[in-house]
C-alpha positions as CSV (number, residue, x, y, z in Angstrom):
1,M,1.9,5.3,-5.4
2,R,3.1,7.9,-2.9
3,I,4.3,6.1,0.3
4,I,3.4,7.6,3.6
5,A,6.3,7.7,6.0
6,R,9.9,6.7,5.3
7,P,10.4,3.1,4.2
8,P,13.1,1.1,5.9
9,A,16.5,0.3,4.2
10,I,16.6,-3.2,2.7
11,G,19.3,-5.5,1.3
12,V,18.8,-7.7,-1.7
13,V,20.9,-10.9,-1.9
14,I,19.6,-12.9,-4.8
15,S,21.6,-14.8,-7.4
16,D,19.0,-14.3,-10.2
17,H,20.2,-11.0,-11.7
18,A,16.9,-10.2,-13.5
19,L,14.8,-10.8,-10.4
20,A,17.1,-8.8,-8.2
21,T,17.0,-5.9,-10.7
22,R,13.1,-5.9,-10.7
23,I,13.0,-5.9,-6.9
24,I,15.5,-3.0,-6.7
25,E,13.8,-1.0,-9.3
26,K,10.4,-1.4,-7.6
27,A,11.8,-0.8,-4.2
28,R,13.5,2.5,-5.2
29,E,10.3,3.6,-7.0
30,L,8.5,3.2,-3.7
31,G,11.2,5.1,-1.8
32,F,13.1,2.2,-0.2
33,Q,16.8,2.7,0.3
34,T,18.1,-0.5,-1.3
35,Y,21.4,-2.3,-1.2
36,W,22.3,-5.1,-3.6
37,A,25.1,-7.5,-2.5
38,V,26.5,-10.9,-3.4
39,S,26.4,-12.0,0.2
40,I,24.8,-10.9,3.4
41,D,28.2,-10.1,4.9
42,E,28.5,-7.2,2.4
43,L,25.3,-5.4,3.5
44,P,25.5,-2.4,5.7
45,L,24.1,-2.8,9.2
46,R,21.3,-0.3,8.5
47,A,19.7,-2.8,6.1
48,R,17.7,-4.6,8.8
49,Y,15.6,-6.5,6.2
50,V,17.2,-8.8,3.6
51,V,15.3,-10.0,0.5
52,L,16.2,-13.6,-0.5
53,S,15.0,-16.3,-2.8
54,R,14.3,-19.8,-1.6
55,K,15.9,-21.1,-4.8
56,D,19.3,-19.9,-3.4
57,G,18.8,-22.2,-0.3
58,E,18.9,-21.3,3.4
59,A,21.0,-18.3,4.5
60,D,22.5,-17.1,7.7
61,V,20.8,-13.7,8.0
62,Q,23.0,-12.6,10.9
63,G,20.2,-11.2,13.0
64,R,18.4,-9.4,10.1
65,V,14.8,-10.1,9.1
66,P,14.6,-12.4,6.1
67,I,12.0,-11.7,3.4
68,Y,11.5,-14.4,0.8
69,V,10.2,-13.2,-2.5
70,E,8.4,-16.5,-3.2
71,D,6.1,-15.9,-0.1
72,Y,4.3,-13.1,-1.8
73,P,2.0,-12.9,-4.9
74,S,4.1,-10.0,-6.4
75,I,7.1,-7.8,-5.7
76,S,4.8,-4.9,-4.9
77,C,2.9,-7.0,-2.4
78,M,6.2,-8.0,-0.7
79,L,7.3,-4.4,-0.4
80,L,4.0,-3.0,0.8
81,S,3.7,-5.9,3.3
82,L,7.1,-4.9,4.7
83,L,6.1,-1.3,4.9
84,A,2.9,-2.2,6.8
85,A,4.8,-4.3,9.2
86,E,7.4,-1.6,9.7
87,R,4.8,1.0,10.6
88,G,3.4,-1.4,13.2
89,G,-0.4,-1.2,12.9
90,R,-1.9,-2.7,16.1
91,G,-5.5,-2.0,15.2
92,P,-8.2,-4.5,14.1
93,R,-7.4,-6.7,11.1
94,I,-9.0,-4.6,8.4
95,V,-8.2,-3.3,4.9
96,E,-9.6,0.1,4.1
97,V,-9.7,2.0,0.9
98,A,-10.8,5.7,0.7
99,I,-11.7,7.2,-2.6
100,D,-12.3,10.8,-3.8
101,P,-14.1,10.5,-7.1
102,G,-13.4,13.1,-9.8
103,K,-11.7,13.6,-13.1
104,N,-8.6,12.2,-11.4
105,T,-9.5,9.9,-8.5
106,G,-7.7,10.2,-5.2
107,L,-7.0,6.9,-3.4
108,A,-5.8,6.2,0.2
109,L,-4.9,2.7,1.3
110,A,-4.8,1.5,4.9
111,V,-3.9,-1.8,6.6
112,D,-5.0,-2.4,10.2
113,E,-5.9,1.3,10.5
114,V,-2.4,2.5,9.4
115,V,-2.4,4.5,6.1
116,I,0.5,3.2,4.0
117,G,0.0,5.0,0.7
118,V,-1.9,7.5,-1.4
119,E,-2.3,7.8,-5.1
120,S,-4.1,9.8,-7.9
121,L,-5.5,7.7,-10.7
122,A,-6.8,8.8,-14.1
123,S,-9.5,6.1,-14.8
124,A,-11.9,3.8,-13.0
125,E,-10.1,0.8,-14.6
126,S,-6.8,1.7,-13.0
127,L,-8.6,2.4,-9.7
128,I,-10.2,-1.1,-9.7
129,S,-6.9,-2.7,-10.7
130,R,-5.0,-1.0,-7.9
131,I,-7.7,-2.0,-5.3
132,E,-7.6,-5.6,-6.6
133,E,-3.8,-5.7,-6.2
134,F,-4.1,-4.2,-2.7
135,L,-6.7,-6.9,-1.7
136,R,-4.5,-9.7,-3.1
137,C,-1.7,-8.4,-0.8
138,F,-3.7,-7.8,2.4
139,G,-7.3,-9.1,2.0
140,R,-6.9,-12.6,3.3
141,G,-8.1,-12.9,6.9
142,R,-9.0,-9.2,7.0
143,R,-12.4,-7.4,6.8
144,T,-12.4,-5.0,3.8
145,V,-14.2,-1.6,3.7
146,I,-14.2,1.0,0.8
147,Y,-15.1,4.6,1.6
148,V,-16.3,6.8,-1.2
149,G,-16.6,10.6,-0.8
150,E,-20.1,12.0,-1.4
151,S,-19.0,15.2,-3.0
152,G,-18.7,13.5,-6.4
153,G,-22.5,13.5,-6.7
154,E,-23.7,11.3,-9.6
155,L,-20.0,10.3,-10.3
156,S,-19.8,8.8,-6.8
157,H,-23.0,6.8,-7.3
158,E,-21.7,5.5,-10.7
159,L,-18.4,4.5,-9.2
160,I,-20.1,2.7,-6.3
161,E,-22.1,0.6,-8.8
162,R,-18.8,-0.4,-10.5
163,L,-17.2,-1.2,-7.2
164,K,-20.1,-3.4,-6.2
165,K,-19.8,-5.4,-9.4
166,S,-16.0,-5.8,-8.9
167,F,-15.9,-6.4,-5.1
168,K,-19.0,-8.4,-4.1
169,N,-18.0,-9.3,-0.5
170,V,-16.7,-5.9,0.4
171,S,-18.5,-3.2,2.5
172,I,-18.8,0.0,0.5
173,L,-19.8,3.2,2.4
174,M,-20.6,6.8,1.3
175,V,-18.8,9.3,3.5
176,P,-20.0,13.0,3.8
177,E,-17.1,15.4,3.3
178,E,-18.6,18.4,4.9
179,G,-16.7,19.3,8.1
180,S,-13.8,17.1,7.2
181,R,-10.6,18.4,8.8
182,E,-7.6,19.2,6.8
183,S,-5.0,16.4,6.7
184,E,-2.1,17.1,9.1
185,L,0.3,15.0,7.2
186,G,3.6,16.8,6.8
187,M,4.3,16.0,3.1
188,R,3.3,17.4,-0.3
189,L,0.2,15.7,-1.8
190,T,-1.8,16.3,-4.8
191,R,-5.3,17.7,-4.2
192,D,-6.8,14.3,-5.1
193,E,-4.5,12.4,-2.7
194,R,-5.1,14.8,0.1
195,S,-8.9,14.6,-0.4
196,A,-8.8,10.8,-0.3
197,L,-6.8,11.0,3.0
198,I,-9.3,13.4,4.4
199,I,-12.2,11.1,3.5
200,Y,-10.4,8.3,5.3
201,Q,-10.0,10.5,8.4
202,R,-13.6,11.5,8.2
203,A,-14.8,7.9,8.0
204,K,-12.7,6.9,11.0
205,S,-14.0,9.9,13.0
206,Q,-17.6,8.7,12.4
207,A,-16.9,5.1,13.4
């Protein structure tokens, strides 16, 4: 997944070496600047968030924001939740997914009207798996809407049928792409990622 905006710096203070390694690897994959330390005292001040394990007991976080890995269904969810909180979405409680169907499927993910990531996926199976993970992270207590671009034609309709079978209590809407404005995001995206972002922008402009 390509993260939108710069993730914050985080510290990892966990005695379980294997768990700490998995967290650091995933965090760096998503673009987080990550510091691993034996104690919170050793972390630089720029690491405002510190990832901890409840198995290590209570810790004096020294004014930092504690993040306990056990409070999340997965490491990815923990990091994405931190990113969403950092970006400070103040919109309605809603999870939104924008999809550009094609040979490679573009995907844009938003929480409370803040886009946190885009991605290009090679199969419908990987798309559904990613959406399932996203909803596990953010779906509780939020309305969920999936936007599908119309330009895929028959492919769009086939994808919608698969999505309806996988996500029975989710609103799925077709979004016309004609007249969509080009994304103003100042970063390099693949064509599929950019198209998914434009579909999201188009859907919001019609709301």
